[in-house]
Every structure is written in structure tokens, then in C-alpha cells.
C-alpha positions as CSV (number, residue, x, y, z in Angstrom):
1,X,1.0,-9.9,7.6
2,X,-2.8,-9.9,8.1
3,X,-2.6,-6.5,9.8
4,X,-0.7,-5.1,6.8
5,X,-3.3,-6.5,4.4
6,X,-6.2,-4.9,6.4
7,X,-4.3,-1.6,6.6
8,X,-3.8,-1.6,2.8
9,X,-7.5,-2.4,2.2
10,X,-8.5,0.5,4.5
11,X,-6.0,2.8,2.7
12,X,-7.5,1.8,-0.7
13,X,-11.0,2.6,0.6
14,X,-9.8,6.0,1.9
15,X,-8.2,6.8,-1.5
16,X,-11.4,5.7,-3.4
17,X,-13.4,8.1,-1.2
18,X,-11.1,11.0,-2.2
19,X,-11.2,10.0,-5.8
20,X,-15.0,9.7,-5.8
21,X,-15.2,13.2,-4.3
22,X,-12.6,14.5,-6.8
23,X,-10.6,15.8,-3.8
24,X,-7.3,15.7,-5.6
25,X,-6.1,19.3,-5.3
26,X,-5.9,21.9,-2.5
27,X,-8.8,23.8,-4.1
28,X,-11.0,20.7,-4.0
29,X,-9.9,19.5,-0.5
30,X,-12.6,18.0,1.8
31,X,-13.0,17.3,5.5
32,X,-13.1,13.7,6.7
33,X,-16.8,14.3,7.6
34,X,-17.6,15.5,4.1
35,X,-16.1,12.2,2.8
36,X,-17.9,10.1,5.4
37,X,-14.6,9.0,6.8
38,X,-13.2,8.9,10.3
39,X,-9.4,9.4,10.5
40,X,-7.7,6.3,12.0
41,X,-4.4,4.5,11.7
42,X,-4.7,4.0,7.9
43,X,-5.5,7.7,7.4
44,X,-2.6,8.8,9.5
45,X,-0.2,6.5,7.7
46,X,-1.3,7.9,4.3
47,X,-0.8,11.4,5.7
48,X,2.7,10.6,7.0
49,X,3.5,9.3,3.5
50,X,2.2,12.6,1.9
51,X,-0.5,10.7,0.1
52,X,-3.1,12.7,2.0
53,X,-2.3,16.4,2.3
54,X,-3.8,19.1,4.5
55,X,-3.9,22.6,3.0
56,X,-5.5,23.8,6.2
57,X,-8.8,24.2,8.1
58,X,-9.0,20.4,8.5
59,X,-9.5,19.8,4.8
60,X,-7.5,17.1,3.0
61,X,-6.9,16.1,-0.5
62,X,-5.3,13.1,-2.3
63,X,-1.9,13.6,-3.8
64,X,-2.4,11.2,-6.8
65,X,1.3,11.2,-7.8
66,X,2.4,10.1,-4.3
67,X,-0.3,7.5,-4.2
68,X,0.9,6.1,-7.5
69,X,4.5,6.1,-6.2
70,X,3.4,4.2,-3.1
71,X,1.6,1.6,-5.1
72,X,4.5,1.1,-7.4
73,X,6.8,0.7,-4.4
74,X,4.5,-1.9,-2.9
75,X,4.3,-3.8,-6.2
76,X,8.1,-3.9,-6.4
77,X,8.4,-5.2,-2.8
78,X,5.7,-7.9,-3.5
79,X,7.6,-8.9,-6.6
80,X,10.9,-9.1,-4.7
81,X,9.3,-11.3,-2.0
82,X,7.8,-13.6,-4.5
83,X,11.1,-13.9,-6.3
84,X,12.9,-14.6,-3.0
85,X,10.4,-17.3,-2.2
86,X,10.9,-18.9,-5.6
87,X,14.7,-18.8,-5.3
88,X,14.4,-20.4,-1.8
89,X,12.1,-23.1,-3.1
90,X,14.5,-23.8,-6.0
91,X,17.4,-24.1,-3.6
92,X,15.5,-26.5,-1.3
93,X,14.5,-28.6,-4.4
94,X,18.2,-28.8,-5.5
95,X,19.4,-29.6,-2.0
96,X,16.8,-32.3,-1.6
97,X,17.7,-33.8,-5.0
98,X,21.4,-33.8,-4.2
99,X,21.0,-35.3,-0.8
100,X,19.1,-38.4,-2.0
101,X,21.0,-41.7,-2.1
102,X,22.3,-42.4,-5.6
103,X,22.3,-38.7,-6.6
104,X,25.2,-37.7,-8.9
């Protein structure tokens, strides 16, 4: 869980660097050095999800639409996890209430 959180923080930092440099199209693509970044696991994960795209010559740009899709998907997953935890807590509460002596 902690590793995922760190990965997402690094990914956000990478995306912010692309946004600050306005590297959001093939024409405005930049190298990692130009952005002051060093490709690592977070970078490669974004590339495998087509959030970062390489038009050639070691230059990369941010695919904003794919980044937004990825963020929406992550938000949906987080919401589903929270909902699942709340349902589980509700079931535990009901089960604990029914198992008490004198419960209806």
C-alpha cells in the first residue's frame, strides 16, 4: 500500500513537470534531461499506460486525456474500496449487535 502511494506521488511529480514545460503534444515533447527528470519505475509505468508518449528521438510528452482517464479510474477504485470497507463495518456492527445476549 505504501509503495503504491509513493509511486502515485512520483507519477504526479512527473506529470507536473510535463505540465510546467507545456510538453503535452508531439510538437512540444521534451527529453527527460530537459525536464530535470530521471526515468524510473514511475516513469515507465506512466509510459506503459500511454500517459507518457514518445514520438521519437528520446523526447516525451504528456497525453493529458490518458492522464485524466487514469485519475478517474483511480478515484473510482478508491471509492469502491471505501464503500466496501463501510459495508464490511456495517455488517460487523449488525453481527455484533445480534450476537449480544438479550438481542431480538
